[in-house]
PDB file of N, CA, C and O in Angstrom, chain B, residues numbered from 101:
ATOM      1  N   UNK B 101      36.278 152.622 -76.629  1.00  0.00           N
ATOM      2  CA  UNK B 101      35.622 153.449 -76.241  1.00  0.00           C
ATOM      3  C   UNK B 101      35.579 153.192 -74.743  1.00  0.00           C
ATOM      4  O   UNK B 101      34.899 153.782 -73.902  1.00  0.00           O
ATOM      5  N   UNK B 102      36.611 151.996 -74.547  1.00  0.00           N
ATOM      6  CA  UNK B 102      36.294 151.579 -72.801  1.00  0.00           C
ATOM      7  C   UNK B 102      36.796 152.452 -72.016  1.00  0.00           C
ATOM      8  O   UNK B 102      36.222 152.738 -70.965  1.00  0.00           O
ATOM      9  N   UNK B 103      38.038 153.071 -72.411  1.00  0.00           N
ATOM     10  CA  UNK B 103      38.828 153.796 -71.253  1.00  0.00           C
ATOM     11  C   UNK B 103      38.879 154.897 -71.089  1.00  0.00           C
ATOM     12  O   UNK B 103      39.620 155.420 -71.922  1.00  0.00           O
ATOM     13  N   UNK B 104      38.402 155.660 -70.326  1.00  0.00           N
ATOM     14  CA  UNK B 104      38.242 157.152 -69.838  1.00  0.00           C
ATOM     15  C   UNK B 104      39.374 158.432 -70.474  1.00  0.00           C
ATOM     16  O   UNK B 104      40.596 158.380 -70.332  1.00  0.00           O
ATOM     17  N   UNK B 105      38.953 159.053 -70.870  1.00  0.00           N
ATOM     18  CA  UNK B 105      40.563 160.021 -71.394  1.00  0.00           C
ATOM     19  C   UNK B 105      40.029 161.486 -70.387  1.00  0.00           C
ATOM     20  O   UNK B 105      38.980 162.069 -70.114  1.00  0.00           O
ATOM     21  N   UNK B 106      41.402 161.586 -70.105  1.00  0.00           N
ATOM     22  CA  UNK B 106      41.721 163.360 -69.634  1.00  0.00           C
ATOM     23  C   UNK B 106      41.071 164.455 -70.525  1.00  0.00           C
ATOM     24  O   UNK B 106      40.488 165.525 -70.354  1.00  0.00           O
ATOM     25  N   UNK B 107      41.476 163.629 -71.604  1.00  0.00           N
ATOM     26  CA  UNK B 107      41.066 164.881 -73.049  1.00  0.00           C
ATOM     27  C   UNK B 107      40.314 164.713 -74.570  1.00  0.00           C
ATOM     28  O   UNK B 107      40.791 163.704 -75.088  1.00  0.00           O
ATOM     29  N   UNK B 108      39.798 165.037 -75.031  1.00  0.00           N
ATOM     30  CA  UNK B 108      38.908 165.032 -76.263  1.00  0.00           C
ATOM     31  C   UNK B 108      38.500 165.989 -76.927  1.00  0.00           C
ATOM     32  O   UNK B 108      37.791 166.988 -76.798  1.00  0.00           O
ATOM     33  N   UNK B 109      39.356 165.251 -77.987  1.00  0.00           N
ATOM     34  CA  UNK B 109      39.749 166.816 -78.551  1.00  0.00           C
ATOM     35  C   UNK B 109      38.703 166.366 -80.071  1.00  0.00           C
ATOM     36  O   UNK B 109      39.024 165.587 -80.969  1.00  0.00           O
ATOM     37  N   UNK B 110      37.888 166.869 -79.985  1.00  0.00           N
ATOM     38  CA  UNK B 110      36.714 167.026 -80.998  1.00  0.00           C
ATOM     39  C   UNK B 110      37.380 167.974 -82.264  1.00  0.00           C
ATOM     40  O   UNK B 110      37.882 169.098 -82.231  1.00  0.00           O
ATOM     41  N   UNK B 111      37.159 167.020 -83.388  1.00  0.00           N
ATOM     42  CA  UNK B 111      37.065 167.885 -84.845  1.00  0.00           C
ATOM     43  C   UNK B 111      35.942 167.657 -85.865  1.00  0.00           C
ATOM     44  O   UNK B 111      35.452 166.534 -85.986  1.00  0.00           O
ATOM     45  N   UNK B 112      35.562 168.606 -86.537  1.00  0.00           N
ATOM     46  CA  UNK B 112      35.106 168.359 -87.418  1.00  0.00           C
ATOM     47  C   UNK B 112      34.876 168.656 -89.236  1.00  0.00           C
ATOM     48  O   UNK B 112      34.087 168.905 -90.148  1.00  0.00           O
ATOM     49  N   UNK B 113      36.120 168.419 -88.873  1.00  0.00           N
ATOM     50  CA  UNK B 113      36.579 168.511 -90.757  1.00  0.00           C
ATOM     51  C   UNK B 113      38.015 167.968 -90.855  1.00  0.00           C
ATOM     52  O   UNK B 113      38.801 167.822 -89.919  1.00  0.00           O
ATOM     53  N   UNK B 114      38.196 167.722 -92.022  1.00  0.00           N
ATOM     54  CA  UNK B 114      39.075 166.476 -92.417  1.00  0.00           C
ATOM     55  C   UNK B 114      40.034 167.571 -93.078  1.00  0.00           C
ATOM     56  O   UNK B 114      40.768 167.200 -93.994  1.00  0.00           O
ATOM     57  N   UNK B 115      40.059 168.822 -92.682  1.00  0.00           N
ATOM     58  CA  UNK B 115      40.975 169.881 -93.468  1.00  0.00           C
ATOM     59  C   UNK B 115      42.280 170.244 -92.283  1.00  0.00           C
ATOM     60  O   UNK B 115      43.074 169.488 -91.723  1.00  0.00           O
ATOM     61  N   UNK B 116      42.123 171.473 -92.217  1.00  0.00           N
ATOM     62  CA  UNK B 116      43.283 172.044 -91.125  1.00  0.00           C
ATOM     63  C   UNK B 116      42.644 171.925 -89.084  1.00  0.00           C
ATOM     64  O   UNK B 116      43.374 171.970 -88.093  1.00  0.00           O
ATOM     65  N   UNK B 117      41.060 171.771 -89.126  1.00  0.00           N
ATOM     66  CA  UNK B 117      41.354 171.560 -87.899  1.00  0.00           C
ATOM     67  C   UNK B 117      41.452 169.886 -87.742  1.00  0.00           C
ATOM     68  O   UNK B 117      41.601 169.423 -86.612  1.00  0.00           O
ATOM     69  N   UNK B 118      41.390 169.258 -88.562  1.00  0.00           N
ATOM     70  CA  UNK B 118      41.947 167.817 -87.929  1.00  0.00           C
ATOM     71  C   UNK B 118      43.736 167.749 -87.914  1.00  0.00           C
ATOM     72  O   UNK B 118      44.303 167.101 -87.034  1.00  0.00           O
ATOM     73  N   UNK B 119      44.304 168.287 -88.690  1.00  0.00           N
ATOM     74  CA  UNK B 119      45.738 169.182 -88.659  1.00  0.00           C
ATOM     75  C   UNK B 119      46.017 169.789 -86.825  1.00  0.00           C
ATOM     76  O   UNK B 119      46.725 169.439 -85.881  1.00  0.00           O
ATOM     77  N   UNK B 120      45.268 170.567 -87.023  1.00  0.00           N
ATOM     78  CA  UNK B 120      45.355 170.947 -85.604  1.00  0.00           C
ATOM     79  C   UNK B 120      44.571 169.785 -84.301  1.00  0.00           C
ATOM     80  O   UNK B 120      44.692 169.836 -83.077  1.00  0.00           O
ATOM     81  N   UNK B 121      44.181 169.302 -84.723  1.00  0.00           N
ATOM     82  CA  UNK B 121      43.201 168.179 -83.283  1.00  0.00           C
ATOM     83  C   UNK B 121      44.687 167.128 -83.437  1.00  0.00           C
ATOM     84  O   UNK B 121      44.894 166.533 -82.379  1.00  0.00           O
ATOM     85  N   UNK B 122      45.656 166.829 -84.470  1.00  0.00           N
ATOM     86  CA  UNK B 122      46.319 166.082 -84.611  1.00  0.00           C
ATOM     87  C   UNK B 122      47.748 166.545 -83.471  1.00  0.00           C
ATOM     88  O   UNK B 122      48.273 165.752 -82.689  1.00  0.00           O
ATOM     89  N   UNK B 123      48.148 168.000 -83.649  1.00  0.00           N
ATOM     90  CA  UNK B 123      48.743 168.415 -83.086  1.00  0.00           C
ATOM     91  C   UNK B 123      48.799 168.448 -81.515  1.00  0.00           C
ATOM     92  O   UNK B 123      49.656 167.990 -80.760  1.00  0.00           O
ATOM     93  N   UNK B 124      47.747 169.058 -81.270  1.00  0.00           N
ATOM     94  CA  UNK B 124      47.130 168.505 -79.887  1.00  0.00           C
ATOM     95  C   UNK B 124      47.433 167.216 -79.366  1.00  0.00           C
ATOM     96  O   UNK B 124      48.354 167.113 -78.555  1.00  0.00           O
ATOM     97  N   UNK B 125      46.930 166.450 -79.641  1.00  0.00           N
ATOM     98  CA  UNK B 125      46.972 165.155 -79.261  1.00  0.00           C
ATOM     99  C   UNK B 125      48.616 164.744 -79.338  1.00  0.00           C
ATOM    100  O   UNK B 125      49.084 163.982 -78.491  1.00  0.00           O
ATOM    101  N   UNK B 126      49.413 165.281 -80.365  1.00  0.00           N
ATOM    102  CA  UNK B 126      50.612 165.000 -79.905  1.00  0.00           C
ATOM    103  C   UNK B 126      51.515 165.659 -78.866  1.00  0.00           C
ATOM    104  O   UNK B 126      52.486 165.146 -78.310  1.00  0.00           O
ATOM    105  N   UNK B 127      50.892 167.210 -78.661  1.00  0.00           N
ATOM    106  CA  UNK B 127      51.963 167.925 -77.400  1.00  0.00           C
ATOM    107  C   UNK B 127      50.908 166.724 -75.849  1.00  0.00           C
ATOM    108  O   UNK B 127      51.412 166.085 -74.925  1.00  0.00           O
ATOM    109  N   UNK B 128      49.878 166.842 -76.107  1.00  0.00           N
ATOM    110  CA  UNK B 128      49.063 166.083 -74.746  1.00  0.00           C
ATOM    111  C   UNK B 128      49.768 164.649 -75.039  1.00  0.00           C
ATOM    112  O   UNK B 128      49.483 164.096 -73.976  1.00  0.00           O
ATOM    113  N   UNK B 129      50.203 164.075 -75.477  1.00  0.00           N
ATOM    114  CA  UNK B 129      51.206 162.751 -74.732  1.00  0.00           C
ATOM    115  C   UNK B 129      52.233 163.264 -74.623  1.00  0.00           C
ATOM    116  O   UNK B 129      52.706 162.744 -73.613  1.00  0.00           O
ATOM    117  N   UNK B 130      53.137 164.172 -75.107  1.00  0.00           N
ATOM    118  CA  UNK B 130      54.683 164.483 -74.470  1.00  0.00           C
ATOM    119  C   UNK B 130      54.129 164.378 -73.399  1.00  0.00           C
ATOM    120  O   UNK B 130      54.208 163.217 -72.998  1.00  0.00           O
ATOM    121  N   UNK B 131      53.329 165.360 -72.385  1.00  0.00           N
ATOM    122  CA  UNK B 131      52.696 165.680 -71.472  1.00  0.00           C
ATOM    123  C   UNK B 131      52.056 164.414 -70.416  1.00  0.00           C
ATOM    124  O   UNK B 131      51.724 164.323 -69.234  1.00  0.00           O
ATOM    125  N   UNK B 132      52.107 163.591 -71.540  1.00  0.00           N
ATOM    126  CA  UNK B 132      51.793 161.823 -70.239  1.00  0.00           C
ATOM    127  C   UNK B 132      50.287 162.738 -69.951  1.00  0.00           C
ATOM    128  O   UNK B 132      49.974 162.700 -68.761  1.00  0.00           O
ATOM    129  N   UNK B 133      49.079 163.740 -71.053  1.00  0.00           N
ATOM    130  CA  UNK B 133      47.708 163.554 -71.063  1.00  0.00           C
ATOM    131  C   UNK B 133      47.222 162.456 -71.428  1.00  0.00           C
ATOM    132  O   UNK B 133      47.871 161.818 -72.257  1.00  0.00           O
ATOM    133  N   UNK B 134      46.119 161.974 -70.998  1.00  0.00           N
ATOM    134  CA  UNK B 134      45.431 160.609 -71.909  1.00  0.00           C
ATOM    135  C   UNK B 134      44.337 161.488 -72.704  1.00  0.00           C
ATOM    136  O   UNK B 134      43.434 162.139 -72.179  1.00  0.00           O
ATOM    137  N   UNK B 135      44.620 161.362 -74.135  1.00  0.00           N
ATOM    138  CA  UNK B 135      43.780 161.812 -74.802  1.00  0.00           C
ATOM    139  C   UNK B 135      43.494 161.062 -75.996  1.00  0.00           C
ATOM    140  O   UNK B 135      44.117 160.077 -76.391  1.00  0.00           O
ATOM    141  N   UNK B 136      42.444 161.640 -76.567  1.00  0.00           N
ATOM    142  CA  UNK B 136      42.228 161.437 -78.053  1.00  0.00           C
ATOM    143  C   UNK B 136      41.287 161.716 -79.099  1.00  0.00           C
ATOM    144  O   UNK B 136      40.087 161.866 -78.871  1.00  0.00           O
ATOM    145  N   UNK B 137      41.720 161.777 -80.060  1.00  0.00           N
ATOM    146  CA  UNK B 137      40.475 162.712 -81.273  1.00  0.00           C
ATOM    147  C   UNK B 137      39.433 162.002 -81.430  1.00  0.00           C
ATOM    148  O   UNK B 137      39.515 160.796 -81.662  1.00  0.00           O
ATOM    149  N   UNK B 138      38.343 162.613 -81.332  1.00  0.00           N
ATOM    150  CA  UNK B 138      36.687 162.556 -81.521  1.00  0.00           C
ATOM    151  C   UNK B 138      36.798 162.729 -83.199  1.00  0.00           C
ATOM    152  O   UNK B 138      37.554 163.686 -83.033  1.00  0.00           O
ATOM    153  N   UNK B 139      36.740 162.672 -84.090  1.00  0.00           N
ATOM    154  CA  UNK B 139      36.206 163.180 -85.569  1.00  0.00           C
ATOM    155  C   UNK B 139      34.857 162.989 -85.640  1.00  0.00           C
ATOM    156  O   UNK B 139      34.337 161.882 -85.778  1.00  0.00           O
ATOM    157  N   UNK B 140      34.377 163.832 -85.568  1.00  0.00           N
ATOM    158  CA  UNK B 140      33.237 163.976 -86.107  1.00  0.00           C
ATOM    159  C   UNK B 140      32.499 163.308 -87.766  1.00  0.00           C
ATOM    160  O   UNK B 140      31.521 162.662 -88.142  1.00  0.00           O
ATOM    161  N   UNK B 141      33.765 164.001 -88.363  1.00  0.00           N
ATOM    162  CA  UNK B 141      33.385 163.201 -89.721  1.00  0.00           C
ATOM    163  C   UNK B 141      33.085 161.997 -90.286  1.00  0.00           C
ATOM    164  O   UNK B 141      32.400 161.624 -91.238  1.00  0.00           O
ATOM    165  N   UNK B 142      33.855 161.421 -89.358  1.00  0.00           N
ATOM    166  CA  UNK B 142      33.820 159.796 -89.198  1.00  0.00           C
ATOM    167  C   UNK B 142      32.413 159.210 -89.027  1.00  0.00           C
ATOM    168  O   UNK B 142      32.068 158.210 -89.656  1.00  0.00           O
ATOM    169  N   UNK B 143      31.672 159.793 -88.236  1.00  0.00           N
ATOM    170  CA  UNK B 143      30.685 159.247 -87.702  1.00  0.00           C
ATOM    171  C   UNK B 143      29.409 159.528 -88.526  1.00  0.00           C
ATOM    172  O   UNK B 143      29.326 160.568 -89.179  1.00  0.00           O
ATOM    173  N   UNK B 144      28.227 158.446 -88.500  1.00  0.00           N
ATOM    174  CA  UNK B 144      27.174 158.718 -89.482  1.00  0.00           C
ATOM    175  C   UNK B 144      26.329 158.851 -88.687  1.00  0.00           C
ATOM    176  O   UNK B 144      25.555 157.996 -88.255  1.00  0.00           O
ATOM    177  N   UNK B 145      26.452 160.499 -88.296  1.00  0.00           N
ATOM    178  CA  UNK B 145      25.235 161.578 -87.749  1.00  0.00           C
ATOM    179  C   UNK B 145      24.296 161.725 -88.091  1.00  0.00           C
ATOM    180  O   UNK B 145      24.377 162.174 -89.234  1.00  0.00           O
ATOM    181  N   UNK B 146      22.603 161.543 -87.571  1.00  0.00           N
ATOM    182  CA  UNK B 146      21.935 161.742 -88.179  1.00  0.00           C
ATOM    183  C   UNK B 146      21.493 163.202 -88.463  1.00  0.00           C
ATOM    184  O   UNK B 146      22.426 163.881 -88.033  1.00  0.00           O
ATOM    185  N   UNK B 147      20.770 163.835 -88.848  1.00  0.00           N
ATOM    186  CA  UNK B 147      20.426 165.271 -88.861  1.00  0.00           C
ATOM    187  C   UNK B 147      19.315 164.720 -87.507  1.00  0.00           C
ATOM    188  O   UNK B 147      18.829 163.610 -87.289  1.00  0.00           O
ATOM    189  N   UNK B 148      19.175 166.210 -86.662  1.00  0.00           N
ATOM    190  CA  UNK B 148      18.131 165.240 -85.749  1.00  0.00           C
ATOM    191  C   UNK B 148      16.498 166.274 -86.168  1.00  0.00           C
ATOM    192  O   UNK B 148      16.357 167.427 -86.575  1.00  0.00           O
ATOM    193  N   UNK B 149      15.616 165.303 -85.860  1.00  0.00           N
ATOM    194  CA  UNK B 149      14.563 165.360 -86.308  1.00  0.00           C
ATOM    195  C   UNK B 149      12.952 165.672 -85.190  1.00  0.00           C
ATOM    196  O   UNK B 149      12.087 164.798 -85.248  1.00  0.00           O
ATOM    197  N   UNK B 150      12.802 166.412 -84.637  1.00  0.00           N
ATOM    198  CA  UNK B 150      12.020 166.255 -83.050  1.00  0.00           C
ATOM    199  C   UNK B 150      10.693 165.408 -83.792  1.00  0.00           C
ATOM    200  O   UNK B 150       9.846 165.197 -82.924  1.00  0.00           O
ATOM    201  N   UNK B 151      10.395 165.026 -84.735  1.00  0.00           N
ATOM    202  CA  UNK B 151       9.077 164.629 -84.629  1.00  0.00           C
ATOM    203  C   UNK B 151       9.553 163.029 -84.850  1.00  0.00           C
ATOM    204  O   UNK B 151       8.647 162.200 -84.942  1.00  0.00           O
ATOM    205  N   UNK B 152      10.684 162.660 -84.921  1.00  0.00           N
ATOM    206  CA  UNK B 152      10.966 161.007 -84.698  1.00  0.00           C
ATOM    207  C   UNK B 152      12.285 160.567 -83.668  1.00  0.00           C
ATOM    208  O   UNK B 152      12.603 159.424 -83.340  1.00  0.00           O
ATOM    209  N   UNK B 153      12.896 161.777 -83.300  1.00  0.00           N
ATOM    210  CA  UNK B 153      13.828 161.594 -82.193  1.00  0.00           C
ATOM    211  C   UNK B 153      13.254 162.308 -80.950  1.00  0.00           C
ATOM    212  O   UNK B 153      12.984 163.507 -81.018  1.00  0.00           O
ATOM    213  N   UNK B 154      13.045 161.545 -79.725  1.00  0.00           N
ATOM    214  CA  UNK B 154      12.750 161.758 -78.202  1.00  0.00           C
ATOM    215  C   UNK B 154      13.484 161.489 -77.211  1.00  0.00           C
ATOM    216  O   UNK B 154      13.848 160.335 -77.433  1.00  0.00           O
ATOM    217  N   UNK B 155      14.014 161.880 -76.085  1.00  0.00           N
ATOM    218  CA  UNK B 155      14.743 161.111 -75.499  1.00  0.00           C
ATOM    219  C   UNK B 155      14.878 159.421 -74.947  1.00  0.00           C
ATOM    220  O   UNK B 155      15.691 159.013 -74.118  1.00  0.00           O
ATOM    221  N   UNK B 156      13.678 158.487 -75.781  1.00  0.00           N
ATOM    222  CA  UNK B 156      13.301 157.523 -75.842  1.00  0.00           C
ATOM    223  C   UNK B 156      14.098 156.889 -77.110  1.00  0.00           C
ATOM    224  O   UNK B 156      14.482 155.735 -76.916  1.00  0.00           O
ATOM    225  N   UNK B 157      14.368 157.379 -78.209  1.00  0.00           N
ATOM    226  CA  UNK B 157      14.495 156.882 -79.514  1.00  0.00           C
ATOM    227  C   UNK B 157      15.903 157.504 -79.839  1.00  0.00           C
ATOM    228  O   UNK B 157      16.013 157.785 -81.033  1.00  0.00           O
ATOM    229  N   UNK B 158      17.053 157.799 -79.036  1.00  0.00           N
ATOM    230  CA  UNK B 158      18.224 158.684 -79.507  1.00  0.00           C
ATOM    231  C   UNK B 158      18.881 157.430 -80.522  1.00  0.00           C
ATOM    232  O   UNK B 158      18.907 156.282 -80.078  1.00  0.00           O
ATOM    233  N   UNK B 159      19.052 157.527 -80.972  1.00  0.00           N
ATOM    234  CA  UNK B 159      20.729 156.635 -82.787  1.00  0.00           C
ATOM    235  C   UNK B 159      21.645 156.562 -81.469  1.00  0.00           C
ATOM    236  O   UNK B 159      21.989 157.451 -80.691  1.00  0.00           O
ATOM    237  N   UNK B 160      21.851 155.512 -81.489  1.00  0.00           N
ATOM    238  CA  UNK B 160      23.193 155.018 -81.180  1.00  0.00           C
ATOM    239  C   UNK B 160      24.151 155.282 -81.407  1.00  0.00           C
ATOM    240  O   UNK B 160      24.997 154.884 -80.607  1.00  0.00           O
ATOM    241  N   UNK B 161      24.574 155.992 -82.447  1.00  0.00           N
ATOM    242  CA  UNK B 161      25.538 156.578 -82.834  1.00  0.00           C
ATOM    243  C   UNK B 161      25.805 158.416 -81.598  1.00  0.00           C
ATOM    244  O   UNK B 161      26.769 159.167 -81.450  1.00  0.00           O
ATOM    245  N   UNK B 162      24.383 158.403 -81.014  1.00  0.00           N
ATOM    246  CA  UNK B 162      24.246 159.522 -80.693  1.00  0.00           C
ATOM    247  C   UNK B 162      24.931 159.593 -79.365  1.00  0.00           C
ATOM    248  O   UNK B 162      25.581 160.479 -78.811  1.00  0.00           O
ATOM    249  N   UNK B 163      24.517 158.158 -78.969  1.00  0.00           N
ATOM    250  CA  UNK B 163      24.668 157.590 -77.094  1.00  0.00           C
ATOM    251  C   UNK B 163      26.028 157.404 -77.292  1.00  0.00           C
ATOM    252  O   UNK B 163      26.755 157.935 -76.452  1.00  0.00           O
ATOM    253  N   UNK B 164      26.624 156.704 -78.307  1.00  0.00           N
ATOM    254  CA  UNK B 164      28.063 156.397 -78.222  1.00  0.00           C
ATOM    255  C   UNK B 164      28.557 157.745 -77.807  1.00  0.00           C
ATOM    256  O   UNK B 164      29.116 157.962 -76.732  1.00  0.00           O
ATOM    257  N   UNK B 165      28.368 158.435 -78.523  1.00  0.00           N
ATOM    258  CA  UNK B 165      28.952 159.967 -78.843  1.00  0.00           C
ATOM    259  C   UNK B 165      29.042 160.731 -76.935  1.00  0.00           C
ATOM    260  O   UNK B 165      29.964 161.055 -76.187  1.00  0.00           O
ATOM    261  N   UNK B 166      27.891 160.728 -76.868  1.00  0.00           N
ATOM    262  CA  UNK B 166      27.327 161.478 -75.187  1.00  0.00           C
ATOM    263  C   UNK B 166      28.286 160.792 -74.402  1.00  0.00           C
ATOM    264  O   UNK B 166      29.171 161.476 -73.887  1.00  0.00           O
ATOM    265  N   UNK B 167      28.275 159.242 -74.163  1.00  0.00           N
ATOM    266  CA  UNK B 167      29.274 158.786 -73.294  1.00  0.00           C
ATOM    267  C   UNK B 167      30.625 158.560 -73.608  1.00  0.00           C
ATOM    268  O   UNK B 167      31.309 157.800 -72.923  1.00  0.00           O
ATOM    269  N   UNK B 168      31.234 159.383 -74.961  1.00  0.00           N
ATOM    270  CA  UNK B 168      32.773 159.802 -74.882  1.00  0.00           C
ATOM    271  C   UNK B 168      33.182 161.199 -74.660  1.00  0.00           C
ATOM    272  O   UNK B 168      34.293 161.585 -74.298  1.00  0.00           O
ATOM    273  N   UNK B 169      32.096 161.935 -74.937  1.00  0.00           N
ATOM    274  CA  UNK B 169      32.139 163.452 -74.819  1.00  0.00           C
ATOM    275  C   UNK B 169      31.926 163.830 -73.084  1.00  0.00           C
ATOM    276  O   UNK B 169      32.780 164.522 -72.530  1.00  0.00           O
ATOM    277  N   UNK B 170      31.066 163.459 -72.533  1.00  0.00           N
ATOM    278  CA  UNK B 170      29.828 163.919 -71.577  1.00  0.00           C
ATOM    279  C   UNK B 170      30.776 162.651 -70.541  1.00  0.00           C
ATOM    280  O   UNK B 170      31.346 163.418 -69.766  1.00  0.00           O
ATOM    281  N   UNK B 171      31.101 161.626 -70.245  1.00  0.00           N
ATOM    282  CA  UNK B 171      31.476 160.409 -69.478  1.00  0.00           C
ATOM    283  C   UNK B 171      30.254 160.046 -68.664  1.00  0.00           C
ATOM    284  O   UNK B 171      30.175 160.018 -67.436  1.00  0.00           O
ATOM    285  N   UNK B 172      29.185 159.735 -69.676  1.00  0.00           N
ATOM    286  CA  UNK B 172      28.035 159.302 -68.704  1.00  0.00           C
ATOM    287  C   UNK B 172      28.240 158.098 -68.235  1.00  0.00           C
ATOM    288  O   UNK B 172      27.434 157.595 -67.453  1.00  0.00           O
TER     289      UNK B 172
END
């Protein structure tokens, strides 16, 4: 996650959605577009609970996702 990418391909399944993401990645590589797949199924993302999660108590995995997806 150190190198910024031009295209982040987000997938949330390990089936057809992931296959399609891999095709996008392959095509973007052919076009010399810096890209990567961000597979949400590989992350241990907690359910959001407003009683315990606020802007001062965001889980690390969510902060990492935000940095990658939104280039903070």
